C-alpha positions as CSV (number, residue, x, y, z in Angstrom):
1,M,-66.6,-21.7,11.3
2,F,-64.3,-19.0,10.8
3,V,-63.3,-19.3,14.6
4,M,-62.9,-23.2,14.0
5,V,-60.4,-22.3,11.1
6,T,-58.7,-19.8,13.0
7,D,-58.1,-22.4,15.9
8,I,-56.6,-25.0,13.5
9,L,-54.2,-22.4,12.0
10,I,-53.1,-21.7,15.5
11,L,-52.5,-25.2,16.2
12,V,-50.4,-25.7,13.1
13,L,-48.3,-22.7,13.6
14,L,-47.6,-23.4,17.3
15,S,-46.7,-27.1,16.4
16,T,-44.4,-26.0,13.6
17,S,-42.6,-23.4,16.2
18,S,-42.2,-26.5,18.6
19,I,-40.6,-28.4,16.2
20,R,-38.1,-25.8,15.2
21,A,-37.4,-25.3,18.8
22,C,-36.6,-28.8,19.3
23,S,-34.0,-28.6,16.5
24,L,-32.1,-26.0,18.4
25,F,-31.0,-28.7,20.8
26,I,-28.7,-30.5,18.4
27,N,-26.0,-28.6,16.7
28,P,-25.1,-29.1,12.9
29,R,-22.3,-31.6,12.2
30,N,-18.9,-30.9,11.2
31,V,-16.7,-32.4,8.4
32,F,-13.3,-33.5,9.5
33,C,-10.3,-34.4,7.4
34,R,-7.1,-35.9,7.7
35,T,-3.8,-33.7,8.2
36,D,-2.5,-34.4,4.8
37,A,-5.6,-33.1,3.2
38,S,-4.3,-29.6,4.0
39,E,-5.7,-28.1,0.6
40,L,-9.2,-28.3,2.5
41,K,-10.3,-25.8,5.4
42,N,-12.2,-28.3,7.3
43,K,-11.5,-29.5,10.9
44,T,-8.4,-32.0,11.4
45,L,-8.5,-31.8,15.3
46,V,-11.2,-33.8,17.2
47,E,-11.7,-32.4,20.5
48,V,-13.4,-33.8,23.6
49,F,-15.2,-31.1,25.4
50,A,-16.2,-31.7,29.2
51,N,-19.4,-30.6,30.8
52,H,-19.7,-30.4,34.5
53,L,-19.9,-33.8,36.5
54,D,-23.4,-34.8,37.7
55,S,-24.2,-37.4,40.1
56,T,-27.2,-40.0,40.1
57,E,-27.8,-39.4,43.9
58,F,-27.0,-35.8,44.4
59,M,-28.1,-32.8,42.5
60,L,-24.9,-30.5,43.0
61,P,-22.7,-30.6,39.9
62,Y,-19.0,-30.1,39.9
63,D,-16.0,-29.1,37.5
64,D,-13.2,-31.4,36.6
65,S,-11.0,-29.2,38.9
66,Y,-13.0,-29.9,41.8
67,F,-12.0,-33.6,41.9
68,N,-8.5,-32.8,40.5
69,F,-9.1,-34.5,37.2
70,C,-6.8,-33.7,34.4
71,S,-7.8,-30.4,32.8
72,I,-6.6,-27.4,31.0
73,A,-5.6,-24.4,33.0
74,D,-6.8,-21.7,30.2
75,G,-9.7,-24.0,29.2
76,I,-11.9,-22.0,26.7
77,S,-15.8,-22.1,27.0
78,I,-17.4,-23.0,23.8
79,R,-20.7,-21.6,22.5
80,T,-23.7,-23.5,23.6
81,S,-27.2,-24.2,21.9
82,L,-30.2,-23.1,23.5
83,G,-30.7,-26.6,24.9
84,H,-27.4,-26.4,26.8
85,N,-28.2,-22.8,28.1
86,L,-31.7,-24.0,29.5
87,L,-30.0,-26.8,31.0
88,G,-27.3,-24.7,32.7
89,D,-24.3,-26.6,31.1
90,R,-20.8,-25.5,31.4
91,I,-18.9,-26.9,28.4
92,R,-15.3,-26.3,28.3
93,S,-12.3,-27.7,26.4
94,S,-10.4,-30.7,27.8
95,P,-6.8,-32.2,27.2
96,Y,-8.5,-35.1,25.3
97,K,-7.6,-34.0,21.6
98,F,-7.3,-36.3,18.7
99,Q,-6.3,-36.1,15.1
100,F,-8.9,-37.3,12.5
101,R,-8.2,-41.0,11.6
102,K,-5.2,-41.3,13.6
103,D,-5.2,-44.1,16.0
104,E,-3.2,-44.2,19.2
105,S,-2.4,-47.2,21.2
106,C,-1.7,-45.2,24.4
107,H,-1.5,-41.6,25.4
108,H,-0.6,-40.3,28.7
109,V,-2.6,-37.5,29.8
110,C,-1.3,-36.6,33.2
111,T,-0.6,-38.1,36.6
112,K,-2.3,-36.9,39.9
113,K,-0.1,-37.5,43.0
114,Y,-1.4,-37.7,46.7
115,E,0.9,-37.5,49.4
116,S,0.3,-37.6,53.0
117,S,2.4,-34.7,53.9
118,N,0.4,-32.3,51.7
119,I,-3.0,-31.1,53.3
120,Q,-4.5,-29.9,50.0
121,Q,-3.7,-33.1,48.3
122,Q,-5.4,-35.2,51.2
123,K,-8.4,-33.0,50.9
124,M,-8.6,-33.6,47.0
125,L,-8.3,-37.5,47.5
126,Q,-11.3,-37.3,50.1
127,R,-13.3,-35.5,47.5
128,L,-12.4,-38.3,45.0
129,M,-13.6,-40.9,47.3
130,K,-16.8,-39.1,47.9
131,G,-17.3,-38.7,44.4
132,I,-17.0,-42.1,43.6
133,I,-19.2,-43.3,46.6
134,S,-21.8,-40.7,44.9
135,N,-21.1,-42.1,41.5
136,Y,-20.3,-39.0,39.7
137,Q,-19.7,-38.9,35.9
138,H,-18.2,-37.1,33.2
139,Y,-20.4,-35.8,30.6
140,W,-18.2,-35.3,27.6
141,T,-19.2,-34.5,23.9
142,I,-17.4,-34.9,20.6
143,D,-18.9,-32.7,17.9
144,S,-21.9,-32.0,19.8
145,L,-22.4,-35.5,20.3
146,P,-22.7,-37.2,24.0
147,V,-19.9,-39.8,24.6
148,R,-21.4,-43.1,25.9
149,T,-19.9,-45.7,28.0
150,C,-20.4,-49.3,26.7
151,Y,-19.8,-52.5,28.4
152,I,-20.9,-56.2,27.7
153,S,-23.6,-57.5,30.1
154,A,-23.9,-61.0,31.6
155,Q,-26.3,-62.0,28.6
156,N,-23.3,-60.9,26.0
157,E,-25.1,-58.1,24.8
158,E,-23.6,-54.4,24.6
159,I,-25.3,-52.0,26.9
160,C,-24.5,-48.2,26.4
161,T,-25.3,-45.3,28.5
162,F,-24.6,-41.6,28.6
163,G,-21.9,-40.4,30.9
164,V,-18.4,-41.6,32.0
165,P,-18.1,-42.9,35.5
166,I,-15.1,-41.8,37.4
167,G,-14.7,-45.0,39.5
168,C,-16.6,-47.6,41.6
169,Y,-16.5,-48.4,45.3
170,I,-17.1,-51.8,47.0
171,T,-18.4,-51.5,50.5
172,K,-17.0,-53.3,53.8
173,N,-19.9,-55.9,53.1
174,G,-18.6,-56.5,49.4
175,E,-21.6,-54.7,47.8
176,T,-21.6,-52.3,44.8
177,K,-24.2,-50.2,43.4
178,H,-22.5,-49.2,40.3
179,L,-20.4,-50.5,37.3
180,C,-17.5,-52.5,39.1
181,N,-16.6,-55.5,36.6
182,F,-13.5,-56.7,38.2
183,R,-12.6,-60.4,38.8
184,E,-10.7,-59.7,42.0
185,K,-12.9,-57.5,44.2
186,R,-11.8,-56.3,47.8
187,N,-14.1,-55.0,50.3
188,D,-13.8,-51.3,51.2
189,T,-11.9,-50.5,48.2
190,F,-11.9,-47.6,45.7
191,Y,-11.4,-48.3,41.9
192,V,-10.5,-45.4,39.9
193,F,-11.3,-45.5,36.0
194,N,-8.3,-43.8,34.9
195,H,-7.9,-45.2,31.5
196,I,-10.5,-44.5,28.6
197,D,-10.7,-46.5,25.2
198,F,-12.3,-44.2,22.8
199,E,-13.8,-45.6,19.7
200,I,-15.1,-43.1,17.1
201,T,-17.3,-44.2,14.1
202,Y,-17.4,-41.7,11.1
203,G,-19.3,-41.9,8.0
204,G,-18.7,-40.7,4.4
205,S,-19.0,-37.0,4.0
206,Q,-21.4,-35.3,1.4
207,H,-19.7,-32.0,1.9
208,R,-19.2,-30.2,-1.3
209,E,-15.7,-29.1,-0.5
210,S,-14.5,-32.9,-0.1
211,V,-16.3,-34.3,-3.0
212,A,-12.9,-34.6,-4.9
213,L,-11.6,-36.7,-2.2
214,H,-11.9,-40.3,-1.4
215,D,-14.2,-41.2,1.5
216,E,-11.3,-42.2,3.6
217,D,-9.9,-38.6,3.7
218,C,-12.8,-36.8,5.0
219,G,-15.9,-37.7,7.0
220,S,-18.3,-36.8,9.8
221,I,-18.6,-38.4,13.2
222,S,-21.7,-40.6,13.9
223,V,-20.9,-42.7,16.9
224,V,-18.7,-42.0,19.9
225,K,-18.3,-45.0,22.5
226,V,-15.8,-45.5,25.3
227,Q,-14.8,-48.2,27.5
228,V,-13.4,-47.4,31.1
229,R,-10.7,-49.4,32.8
230,S,-9.0,-49.1,35.9
231,L,-5.1,-49.7,35.2
232,N,-2.1,-49.2,37.6
233,S,0.2,-48.2,34.8
234,D,1.0,-45.1,32.7
235,K,1.7,-47.4,29.7
236,C,-1.8,-48.6,29.1
237,N,-0.8,-52.2,30.1
238,Y,-4.0,-54.1,30.2
239,S,-2.3,-56.8,32.1
240,S,-1.4,-54.8,35.0
241,E,-3.6,-54.7,38.2
242,A,-6.4,-52.4,38.8
243,L,-5.6,-48.9,40.3
244,M,-7.1,-49.2,43.8
245,F,-6.9,-47.9,47.2
246,Q,-8.8,-47.9,50.5
247,S,-10.2,-45.2,52.5
248,T,-7.1,-45.2,54.8
249,T,-4.8,-44.4,51.8
250,E,-2.7,-41.3,52.1
251,Y,-0.2,-41.9,49.4
252,I,-1.2,-42.7,45.7
253,N,-0.1,-42.0,42.2
254,I,-3.1,-42.0,39.6
255,P,-2.0,-41.8,36.0
256,F,-4.6,-40.8,33.5
257,T,-4.6,-42.5,29.9
258,Y,-6.5,-43.2,26.9
259,T,-6.4,-45.0,23.5
260,I,-8.3,-43.8,20.4
261,K,-9.6,-45.9,17.5
262,F,-11.4,-44.6,14.3
263,V,-13.8,-46.9,12.6
264,K,-15.2,-46.4,9.3
265,G,-19.1,-46.7,9.3
266,A,-21.9,-46.1,6.8
267,Q,-22.4,-42.7,5.2
268,N,-24.5,-40.9,7.8
269,S,-27.0,-38.1,7.7
270,W,-28.2,-35.2,10.0
271,G,-31.2,-37.7,11.0
272,S,-28.5,-40.3,12.1
273,R,-27.8,-37.9,15.1
274,W,-31.2,-38.4,16.3
275,H,-31.0,-42.2,16.1
276,Y,-27.7,-42.1,18.0
277,L,-29.2,-40.2,21.0
278,F,-32.5,-42.3,21.1
279,K,-30.5,-45.5,20.9
280,S,-29.0,-45.1,24.3
281,I,-32.1,-44.1,26.1
282,P,-34.1,-47.0,27.7
283,Q,-37.6,-47.4,25.9
284,T,-39.4,-46.6,29.0
285,D,-37.7,-43.4,29.5
286,I,-38.4,-42.3,25.8
287,E,-42.3,-43.2,26.2
288,G,-42.4,-41.4,29.6
289,F,-40.6,-38.2,28.1
290,S,-43.0,-38.5,25.0
291,V,-46.2,-38.8,27.1
292,S,-44.9,-35.9,29.4
293,L,-43.8,-33.6,26.5
294,S,-47.3,-34.2,24.6
295,L,-49.3,-33.3,27.8
296,I,-47.2,-30.3,28.2
297,I,-47.8,-29.0,24.6
298,I,-51.6,-29.8,24.7
299,L,-52.1,-28.0,27.9
300,F,-50.1,-25.0,26.4
301,L,-52.2,-25.0,23.2
302,L,-55.4,-25.2,25.0
303,L,-54.4,-22.2,27.3
304,V,-53.7,-20.2,24.2
305,I,-56.9,-21.2,22.4
306,A,-58.8,-20.6,25.6
307,I,-57.2,-17.0,26.1
308,I,-57.8,-16.2,22.3
309,R,-61.6,-17.4,22.5
310,F,-62.0,-15.3,25.5
311,C,-60.7,-12.1,24.1
312,V,-63.0,-12.7,21.0
313,S,-65.9,-13.4,22.9
314,H,-65.4,-10.3,25.1
315,E,-65.0,-8.1,22.1
316,N,-68.3,-9.3,20.7
317,L,-70.0,-8.8,23.9
318,T,-69.0,-5.3,24.2
319,R,-69.8,-4.5,20.6
320,D,-73.3,-6.1,20.7
321,I,-74.7,-4.6,24.1
322,W,-77.1,-1.6,23.6
323,Y,-77.9,0.8,26.5
324,D,-81.2,2.9,26.9
325,K,-81.5,6.5,28.0
326,N,-81.3,5.3,31.8
327,G,-77.9,3.6,31.3
328,E,-79.5,0.2,31.6
329,I,-78.8,-2.8,29.1
330,A,-81.6,-2.6,26.5
331,S,-80.7,-5.3,24.3
332,C,-77.8,-7.9,24.3
333,W,-77.1,-10.5,21.5
334,V,-73.8,-12.1,21.1
335,N,-72.6,-14.3,18.1
336,T,-73.2,-17.4,20.1
337,G,-76.8,-16.9,19.8
338,F,-77.9,-16.6,23.4
339,N,-79.3,-13.6,25.0
340,C,-77.0,-12.1,27.9
341,L,-78.4,-12.6,31.2
342,K,-79.4,-9.4,33.0
């Protein structure tokens, strides 16, 4: 009976430790305030932090500088959580920064030029082509929340996925494997998603230092969505044609721009962050992950219990064995109630 109670206590303690370990993967949310609320010491600048770019077809990750995207030369690496460290994430600051609750209709980040006479620029252009074909994607975070790319499907439903694609490629046969929603599609053509529409939903804050302020002054971020576009314009002109080039192109200018819009949402809590994360994951992936995680935890707990039972049995066996004068086993009785085999 005592051994059974001990096993149950071990299961409870280990389960509690697992729950605490999972909580380390999500950092606590911050409270942001408008710049005119200067009497508070809350954050006013909403920053986009860039992780390395990953591909759905290749295992090698790359930084923004590898594909010659807009970046900060002296970008500072931020402190990462245990989950980020285990996954090998490299999170750095990016040139995308917004003032809380300040909408912008157009913001020019940078322009990348590729000239035929510059060997290094041509090398970068070839890298960009390979990255688009391999479906490399940005992985950005805002206030520790991953940025989701959303689009409207043919069934008029909003579909959101983690990651921001850098572009799409239409093959010589007119086929494409990735997101490439353009009215006019040309074969053997690369489309660069050089414009980002940010939409940040924030909720009312329950922070003790912002109680005296109205809900519109301070809040915490609950949802971050983006929509990617390909615009051959540095003025965010949506009526302009898509920015496209072919594999034989040697000269092109790529302007990178964005818009930002803040939307007031419901008052959110810490639990809404988990809801935000699992909302974008397909149900089949969630079920598969849950089953795999449950099996791993069960196997680990069974292994721990087996080791403990073995140690206890070995101790009792050693204690309950008596030897005669010749050094042979004279009597052996273990707590299990069975005689030892000679």
